[in-house]
N, C-alpha and C positions, 0 to 999 in steps of 0.2 A: 476366458480370453481377455487380455488386457484391452481396455477401451481407449479410443482416440477421441478427444474432445477439442475440435478446432477452435471453438469460441474461447477456450481457456488459453490457447497459445497464440492466437492471431495478433493480439495487441503487442505481445512481446516481440514477435518476429517483425511486425511493422516498425517498432521502435529500433530494433537492431539494424534492419535494412537501411532506415533513414539515417541513423547515426553513422553507419559505415559508408553511406553514400554509394551503395552498390549499383544504383541504376543511373548515376550521373555520368554523362559523357564529357570528357574535357574538350575544350574548343580546339585544342591542337591534335585531336584524333585524326589520323591520316585519311581513313575512308571507312567510317563505321557502317555496319549493316543497318540501313534505315528501314525500320518496320513501323508501319503506321495504320491505325484504325481511323476511319472517318470520324472526325471529332463530333460530339453530340450537340444537338440543339438543346438549349437550356429550358427543357420543358417542365422541370420540377423534380422528377424522380427517374431513376433508371428503370427501364423495362427489359424484358427478356431479349428483345432484339439487340439492345445495347450490349447486354452481357454476353450473348453469343458472339457478337462481332469482336468484343474485346478479349474474350477467352481465347478465340482463334489467334488473334494477334499476339497476345501475351504468351501463349504456349510456344509459338514459333520463335518469338524473341528470346525466350528463356533457353529454348533448345539451341539457338545459334550462339548464345553466350556460353553454353556448355561446350560448344564446338571451338571456343576460343575467340569468337568475334567480339569486337567492341560493338555493342548494340545501341542504337539510338531509337528509343521508344518514347516520344513526348505525348502530352496531352494538352488540350485547350478547349475553348468553348465557343460555339457558334452562337453568339449572344444577342445579335440584332434580330429583328423580324417582327412581322405583324402579330403572330400569336401572343408574344409577350405584351405588346400594346393592348391587345384585346383582353388578355388575362388581367392586366392592370386596370383596365376600364371597368371590368366586371367586379373587381375587388376594391374599387375606389382608392387605388394607389397609383404610383407612377411606374413606368416600365423598368426603370433602372433598379428600383428597390425590389421589384418582383424578380428581376433577372438575377440580381446578386444573391438573393435568398435561394433561388434555384441552384446556382452554382455551388453555394456552400453545401447544400444538401447532396448534390450529385457527386461532389469531390469526396465527401465523407463516405458515400456508398462505394465509390470506386476504390478507395483505400481499403475499405472493409473486404472487398472482393479479392484483395491481394494482388492487384495488377501492378506490374513493375515499371511504373512511369518515372521518367526524369522530370520531376515536378519543378526543378529549377528552370525549366524551359516553358512553363505554362504561359499560354497567351489567351487573351479574352478580347474578342473582336469589338466589344462595345467600349473598351478603354480608349480614351483619346490618343494614348501612345501607340495604339495599333491603327485606329482608323485614320490617323494623320497620314499614314502611308497609303491607305486607299486613295486619299485625296491627292497625294503626291503622284502616285501612279496614274491616276486619272489625268492629271496635268501633263504627264509625260506622254501618254496616249494622245491627248488633245494636240500636242505639239507635233506629233508624228502623223496627224490626220487619221488616227484610229478612233476618233470621237466625232459624232455628227449630231447636230441639233436640228431637227426637222419636224415639220408637221406630218402626221401619218395616221392612218386609221389603225387603232390599236385595240387590244382586248381589254375590256373594262369589267371588273367584278363589282357590281353594285352593292354587294354586302360588305366587302372589304374596302370599298371606295378607293381603289387604286388600280393601275394598269397592270397587266401581266405579259410577260414574255410569251412567245408562241409555245415554248417548251413547258410553260406553267399552265397551259390549258389542256385538261385531260379530255381525250376523245373517246367515243365509244369503241368497243372491240370491232375490229375489221375495218376501221376508218381508213387505214393505209392500203388502199387498193393498189394493185400492180400498175406500174407505169404512169402514176399520176400523183404529183404533189398537190394538184388542185383538188383531187378527191379528198385528201386528208384535211386540207385547209378549210373545206366547206362543211366538214362533218360537225354536228353540234358539239359544243364543248362546255365544260364546267371548270370552275376555279379548282386548282389543285389542292387548295387548303380547305375551302368551305363547301365545295361542290355546288355553288350557286351558278346557274347558267350565265355564260359570258355574253356581254354585249359588245358592240363596236362603236368606237368614238373617234372623232378627229381631234387630236391634240398635238401640241408641240412637245417633243420629247427628246431625251438624250439617248443615244445609241453608241454601243461599241461596234465598230465595223468588222465583225468576225468574218463577214463574207470575203474580206481581203485574204483570208487564209483558207477559204473553202477547199481550193485544190490541194493544198498541202495537208490539211487535216484529213482529207479523204485518202490521199496517197499514203500518209503516215500510218494508216491502220494496218497496212500490209506488214509493217515492221513490228507490230505489237504481238509478237508470237506468244508471249506469256500472259495475254489478256484472254478472257473467255470469248469464244466465238460469238456468243449471243450478244455481248456488249458491243463488239466490233460491228456486228450486223445492224444493231440498233443505230449506232452512230452513222454507219454508211447509209442507211435508209433515210436518216434525218438530214444528213448533208445533201443527199439526193442528187448525185451527179448523173446528168442525162446528156447523152450525145444526140444531137439532132441538127436542125437547121433553122435559120431565120429566113422567113419569107416576107418581102416587102410589098404591101398593097398601097397604090396611090388612091388617096381619098379626096373627093370633091363634094361640094354641095350643089344644088340645082342651078344656082346662079354663078357658079365658078368662083365664088368669093373665098372658099376654103380649098387650099391645095397643099396637102401634106402627105407624108408617108406614115403608115402604121406597120410596124414590124411585129410579126407573131413568131413564136417558137413552137416547133413541132418535132416530135420523135418519129412521126409517120409521114415523112415527106412523100412516100409512095401514094398517099391518099389525096394529094393536093388537088387533083382534077375533080375530086368530089366535094370541094368546098362550095357551099350554097349561101353562106353569110359570113360576116365578120362581126365579132362581139367584143365589146370594150368593157372593162371593169368600171364600176361607178366612180372609182378614184383615178381613172386614167386622165392624163392631161387633156386629151381631145374631148373626152366626155365632159369634163369640167368646162371646157371652152364652149361646147354646144349649149350648156345650161344658160348661158347669157342671152341666147336668142330663141330658145325652145322651152316653153313653160312646162310641157309634159316631161321632158327629160330632166329639167330642174327639180320638179316635184319627186321624180323617181330617185334621182341621185341623193336628194335630201333624206328620203325615207330609208334608202339602203345604207346611208352612212351611219345612221343612228340605230339600225336594226341589229339583231343578233347575227352571228356568223351564218346561221342556217335559215334565217327568216325569209330570204328572197326566193329560195327554191328554184323553180324553173321560170320565174318572172323575168320580165324584160320590157324595154320600150324601144320602138323603132325610131331612129333618127331620120333626117332628110338627107343624110350623107350616103354616097355610094362608094364602094371600093372596087378598084379595077384589078381583076385577077392578073398577076404578072405573067402567067404562062398562056392562058386561054384568051385574055382580053375581056372576059365576061364581066358585066357590071353586077356587083353583089350588094345587097342591103346591109347597112351597118346598124347594129343594135347595141344598147347598153344593157348588160345582163348581170344579175346578181351572182350567177355561178362562176363568173370570171373575177379573180382577185388581182388587185393592182400590184401586190407584192409577190406574185408567183409568175415566173417566166417574164414576159414583157407587159403583163396586164392586158393583153389582147389575145384572142384566139381566132383561127380560121375555123368556122363551124363545118365539120364533116359528119353530118348525122348518120351516114350510112356505115361509118367505121369507128365511132366513138360514143360511149354510152351517154355521157353528159350532153354532148352535142345533140344526140338523138332525142333525149328527154326534152331539151329546150326546143328543138325543131318541132316536135310533136305538139308541145304546148302552144307554140306560136304559128303553127300551120305552115311550116317552111318545107320546101322540097327535100327529098332524100334521094341522092344520086349515087348508085353503087359503082365503084371503080376498082375494086379488088374482089376476086372470087376464089373459092377454094381450088387448089391445084388438082385435086382428085375429082372435081366436078360434082361434089356431093350436094351442092346447093346451100342456100342460107335461109334465114327467117326474115329477110328484108322484104318489104319496108317495116315489118312489125318490130323487129329487134336488130340492132347493128351487128355486123360481122367485124370482129375486132382482131382477128388473127392475120398473120401474113398470108399471102397467096400469090395469085397471078393478076397482073393489071388488065383491066378492060375499060373501054370508053375513055382511054387516056391518050389518044392521039398516037404519036410516034413511039410511045412507050408500051403500047398494048403488047401483051404476050410475055413481058418481062416478069420475073419473080420480084417480090417485094424488095428483097435485099439488093438486087441488081438495079432496080429502078431508083432506089434511094441514092445509090452511087452516081448514076447517070444524071439525075435531076439536080445534083449539086452544081452542075455546069450551066443551069438555066439562068436567064435574066431574073434579077430580083431574089435570087436564092444563094445563100452562103452557109457553109457549115458553122455550127456553133455548139458550145457546151454551156449548159445552164445548171445551176444548183438550186435545190429546194431550200437550202439553208438561208435564213433571213438574219439581218443584223440583230445583235442582242440589245433589246430594249432594257435599259437599266433604271429609268426613272420610276420612282414610287412616290405616291402622294400620301406618304405617311411620316410619322415623327421618328420612330425608333429605327434609325438607320444612319448611315454615313451621309452627312450633308454634302451635296455636290458643290465643289469649290469654284463656283462661277458667280459673277455679279452681272446684273442686267442694268445697263446705262442707256438712257435715251440718246445720248450723243455718241457714245463709243460702241454701243452694241453689247455683245457678250464679252466679258473680260475675266480672265482667270484670277483667282485670289493669289497674291504673291506668296512665294514659299515661306517667307518670314512670318506670315500671318496664319500659317498652318500649325495645328489643326483648327479648322472651323468647328468649334464645339457646339453641341446641341444646347439650346436654351432650356430653362426649367420647363417641365412638362405642363401643358395646359389641356385640361379635359375638354374635348370638343368632338363633335361627330365626324367632322372632316379632318383636314390636315392641320394638326396643331401649329406647325411652323407658319402657316398662313396667318394665324392669329397672333403671332409673336411680333408685333410691330417694331419694338425696340431692337430686337435681334435682326430683323429683316432689313431695317434701314441702315445703309452704310454710305460712305463716300466711294466714288469710283476710283479705283487704283490709278487710272490713267489721266483723267481730267480733274479729279477732286470734286466733281459735282455730285448731286444727290443720286443715289442708286439703290437697287434692292438686291438682296441675296437671292439665289435660286433656292426655292423652298421644297424642291423635290429631293428625296434621299435616294441612295443607291440600293439597288437589288441586293439582297443579302448574299446572293451567290458570288458577288464581287469579293466579299470578305473571305469566302472559302476558296477562292480561285488561286490564292498564293500563300495561304497560311502555313503550308508545309515548308515554305522558304523562310518564314519568320522564325520557326523553331531553330534554325541554324544559328541565329544570333538575336534572341528575343529582347535583349536590353540595348541593342545598338541604337544610338540616338542621331546618327548622321545619315542613315540610309535605311530603306525597308529591310535589307538583309545584307550580310557581308558577302560580296560576290565570290571572292576566292574560295571561301569556305563552302558556300552553296555549290560551287563547281566541283569541289572535291567530294561532297557528300551526296550529290544528286546523280542519277535519278533515285527516287524512293525505290528501295529494293522490293518491298512487299507492301501493297496497299489493300486494306480489307474493307469491304462495304457492300451495300446492296445494289443489285442490278437496276433498281428504280432510278438510280442517279446517272444512268448512261448518258442522257442527252441534256441534263442540267449540269451538275457539278463536274462530271468526268469529261465532258466536251469543253467546258469552260476552262478547266485547268490546263488542257492541252493548248487552247488558244492563248491563254495568259503566258504560258511558258515560252511559246514561240514569239509573242510580242516582246517579252522581256529579253529574249535572246537578241532580237533585232534592235533593241535599245542598248545593247552592249552590256547588259546586267548579268547575263547567263551565257554559258557555253552550250548547255544541253537544250534540246528542242522538244523532248518528250519527258514529262515529269515522272512517269511511273513505269518501272520495268515489268513488274509482275502484279497482276490484279487478281484478287481472290473475292468472289462474291459469296455472301452467306444467304442461306435460305430462311424460311419463316418458321417460327415456333407456333404450332397449332395446339388448340385445346378443344376437344370434342369436334374436330374437323374444321374449326374456324381459327383464323389468325388471332393469337393471344392479344388482347386489347382491353384497356380499361373502359373504353366506350361500349364494348360488347359485354362487359361484366365478367370476363373470363380470365382476367389477368392474374398472374401469381407473382407476388413480390420476390425479387431475386434472393433476399435474405431469408425467406420463409423456411427454406430447407437447409440453410447454411451455405456459406460461400463456396466451399470446395465440392460439396455434393452437387450444387447447381452447376458449377463449372465443369465438373467431370461428366455430369449427365449431358450437358449441352454438346460436349466434344465427343462423347461416345455414341450418341444416338444415331448419327448419320454423317455422311460426307458434308463438309461445310456448305456446299452449294444446294443441298437438298432440303426441302421442308420436312418436318417430322412432328409427330404427336407427343405431347407431354402426357406421360402417364405416371401415376403415383407408384405403381409397382416397379417400373423401371428406375425411378428415382430411388426407391428403397434398395434395389439391387446394387446401385452405385454406392450407396451409403455402406452397405454390408461389405462391398469390395474394399473400401477404404479401411474398415475395421480389420479385415483379414490381413491386409498389407502391414498395418501398423503392429498387429499382434505378432506377426512373423519376426519382426525386428525386436520388439519389446520383450518377447519371450524366448529369444534365441538361446539364452543361457540354459534353458531347460532341455535343449537338444543334445543328445549324447554324441561324443566325438571319439575318433580313433586316430592312431598314428600311421598304421599301415595303409597302403593304397588299395583301391578296389575298382573293378571295371566301371561301376556306375560314376566314379569320379571323372574319368575321362569323358564319358558321355555327357555329363553335366557341363564340364568345361567346354566341350564342343557346342552344346546347346547355348551356353552363355554367349559364345562367339556368334552363333547363328542369330540369336535374338538381338544382340547389339546391332548387327548388320540390318536386320529386318526393321527394327524400331527406327533406326536412323533414316532408312529409305522412306518409311511412312511419314515421319516428321517432314522430310524434304518435300513430300507430295501433298502435304496438308491433309493427310487421311488420318485424322486423330482417332476416328472410331476404330481404325486398324491398330493404332498405337495401343489403345486400351485393350483390344483383343490379344495383341502380342503380350502385353504386360500380364493379363489374366492367365494366359497360357503358361507363361514362364513361372508365374507365382504358384500355379498348380503343380508344376514340375518340381519346384523347390520344396514345396510341402511334401510331395511324394518322396523325394530324395531324403528328407529329414526323417520321414516315417518309416522308410525301408530298413533303416538300421543306423548305427553310428555313422556320422558324417566326417568327411575330411574337412577340418575347420577352415583351412585356407580357401578351399574351393567353395564351401558354403558361404563364407564371408564375402568372397568375390561376387557370388550370385546376389547376395543381399544388397551390396553396394551398387551393383548394376541395376537391380530392381528399383532402388531408391531414385537413381538418376533417370530412369525411364519415366517415372510418375511425376517427378518434381516440376517439370515445366507446366503440367496441367493442374497439379494440386500443390502449390508452393509451400503452404503451411505444413502439410503432411510431409512433403519432402524434407523440409528443414528438421522436423521432429525425428524422422527416421534417421537422417544423417547424424544428428546429434546423439541419438541412442547408440549408434554404431561406433561412437568414440572416435569419429573422423575429425581431423583438423579442419578448421574453418567452417564455412557454410556451403551448402550444396549449390546455392545460387552462384558461388564463385568457383565451383569445382570444375573438373574437366570431364568431358564425355568418356565413358569407359572404353578402354582399349581392347582390341581383340588379340588373342594370343596367336591366332592363325586366321588369315583372311579367307572368307568363304563367299565366293561370288554367286554360286549356285546353291545356296543353303536350302532353298525350297525343295530341290530334288531330294536332299537327305531327309527332310522332314516328311515329304510326301511318301517316300519309300517306307519309313517306319510306320506312319499312320495307316497306309493301305495294308501293310502286312498285319498290323494289329487288328484291323477291321476284318481281314480275311480269316484270321484265327478265331475271332469272335463269331463270325458267320458259321464256321465249321462246327464249333462247340455247340452252337444253338441248333443247327440243323440236325446234327447227329445226336444231340442231347447228351453231351459229355459233361457231367458235372464236375468231375475231379480228374483232369488229364494227368497222366503220369510223366510222359515226355513229349515235347513238342520239337519236331525236326523242321528246321527252315533251311531249304536247299537252294543255293544260288546257281543260276544257269551256267552252262559251260562257256568258256571264253569265246569260242567261234560264233556263238549266237549274238554276242554284243558286236562283234565285227560285222556280222551280216546285218544286224539292225541298223547300225550306223551307215552301212553302205546304201541301204534302201532309203533311209531317212534323208541322206545328203544327195540323192540322185535327182537329176532334172526330170521334169515331166516328159514322158515318152521314151525315156531310156530303157533299154533291154536289161533291167536290173538283175534278173535272175542269171542270165548267161554271163554277164560281166562279173557278178559276185562269185559264181562258181569257178572262174578263172583264178580267183585268189586261193592259193594252196591252203591257207589257214582255214578257209571255209569249205572249199571243194572236197577236201579229204574225207569229209563226212558223207559224201555221196548223196544217196536218196534222201536221207534225213535233212541234209542241208537244202536240197532242191525243194522239198515239201515245205520246209519252214520259210524259205525265201518266197515261195509262192503265196503263202499266207500273209507275209509282210507286204508283198507287192500290192495286195488287195487293199491294204490300209495306207498306201503311199499318200503322202500329203497330210495325214492325220497322226503321224507318229510323233510322240512327244520326246524331248530330250531325256536321256537317262544317264545315270552314273556309269562309269566303267566297272568291270567285274570286280577288281581288287577293292575299289572304294565301296561298292555296294556290300561286299562281304564284311569289310571293316566296320561300316555303319551299323549293320545288323548285329554284329558281334558286340559292339559297344552298347547297343540297345537291348541286349538280351535280358538285363535286369528288369526292364519294364514288363517283358512278357512273363518272367518268373514272378514278379510282384503281383500282376493281375490274375494270372491263371494258377499260381501255386504249383507249377510243374518244373521239371528239369528242362533246360533249353539247350538244344544243339544246333549251332549254325555252321554249315559247311558248304563246300563247293560240289557241284554234281560232276560225275564223270560218265563216259559213254555207256558203262555197264550198269549204271544206277537206274533203278526202276523209276525214280522220280525225275530223271534227267529230261524226259520228254515233256514233262509238265512245267518245268522251270523256264522262265523267260526273263529277259532284261527288265528290271523294275518290278517283277512279279514272281517272286521265288515260289517254289513248290513247298507245300506244307503237308506234314504227316504227324498225326497225333495218336499216341498210344493211350 
């Protein structure tokens, strides 16, 4: 068998593709199909996760090109970030040198893998030409009040020595308890990069006010029909929309010197009569005010401000304040408690220990009363006071509301004094400040006289100074860079030394690909409006609340700035699963990583695509990789050795069958490509290749039909294995390259091709079963008898009937069915017993034609004479033949 050596040809085809510019999309393209894989972080080398993502993206992009689309598939580099800074520190170099070397290595590896990128649109986020526009957009957001500079308790990683956004704190499994953002916020968390336990610090920081878009981001999820439900659910939970009520408590101190209102948010207004205390977060304005006169509260607030997110537990301190219940008038104690967060809800809660788990735990620790006001409707009782009852029920000890169901009580209570309906979101503003060097400098200047002043546009980009090796933030040590004149007053001032979260870089990079060299704006708006949204975006589900939420926010903000028309950046999202080895995620840190080039570019690509659905995890096995390698060799040999196949001029029945199967496979493969089921594409291609080989081995072939099959086969595999596809296309003496070819056309459209295949496959299986059971080694004749016409009519009558219809009687009224009398009634009775489970079938004429055309397959496998015919009433086999299940007799 002629052997295929991809290493020998890949450099040639890379050169030809580049020389011909086959992947470059002109700027005047009307509406290219935009296919994008999430660009990689510049970690140094490609890993299998990268290759799986880009193999999926590239296969679909190449398929759409075969279908005649202009396809935009660019590539760039997520090049800023703390890992590069740490790597440079460890290697005694600077982050830029390290990052540039990583990019060179990874670009070479991507090219070797044969991915069809438009490299003329390459962007690198650490280039000043790119991050200049981060700074420009920051200023635009600032002018539109989408940026806030404020003191806040923030997540601090002591190892990375920087703050983290909420979404960058990893929580333990199960932290997101039902009906409570507070539960999640208080769960212990670790840094998403280094897994160091996170602390809480009070710092002045820069935020993007993503909460301004909370309602729209939540509502927009309903329109993302082509996003995985799991991603939409993750985002919906993170945004955390909750319908409830604000309840206002009047708060005073013993001397009457403090007179203020404290608002609490609750989703369980029906439990309001069970409130036995009010608790404030350590960061609440009122708690801070009390620290000025109460040393115990001051000490507690100070301890909790610097503690980790879970350090406070059920601790708290009682103040000398009292809160007046707005409905009962009861005086309640006011506590400062660690379990209440200032950035969740209103930063205050009404403690209802009988009906809330956290309130109950706090009350138990502080020896506070537990008052039940909701009981089960069925009278089954509760575990109170030992454990809270948290379900809905019927109100008790709630005054005029006694006896109401929880839902009805919530509606009635909305009319009470001090109560009003409210909607709260769990989503917090996006903290973008990072106390690190390797990121986009925030374009702000601090002046003692003028305050915070934006850097003028003409002074952008604010470039990073030379790297200074230091344990903290190198920008703080760069005095010359830091010292500037105030743009407003000309006096001495200092640059902002925080850099932007790297997720800012990736929140709009897909727009820069539209016009990567534009010097007057971040992107050309008219072109972006033509090309967006991204048609297909491929990446991991782990980015659901980081990158994928941020790009939705950015796109909306840019639309409101008048820079975009679209408000959703991505139409279709594809998540890829994990590559496992010995049951664990393949990772260099686990010592189980396999380099993508170890088994060759196309073997690796084909295996990653054929192993499972893109969204599923799967196990890397050497045997399976070997099977894929052998598959490539067989495909190549079929084309390379085709001159050895004998041909004939006269037509034969198998020619028509092969022609029909070519049409069936073209249709099937196209459907699987559109559904991103590449494992099924490979299965279809393997099936078709086996049939082609069998056709060639059965006898002399019709040259035109066989060549058509080989050309179709080549285009089936080319999007997944492009070097192999080009070599096969070249050997077929076809003009041009397969990358620029058209998808094979069908001679006759077949919408229900699966029915034809299923019929042939089942009939072959039935013949095999008979020969095995009866032990027939050398059958002489095989009769395949198709059912009578009236049975098909009866079958469709029952299959199409509504549940409960008297199908037997109504079918017998049909003369074409009823003339068979008792036979028809008996058959209809059998069908009626299967109503609802009957599959679609071909009609009688088509079933006969399909089996006649497939007769050569039976003859080839069993070495027998084949007779395919229609049954009639006097036929002994007529009673056994049914639609889609012909009767079989073997001599």
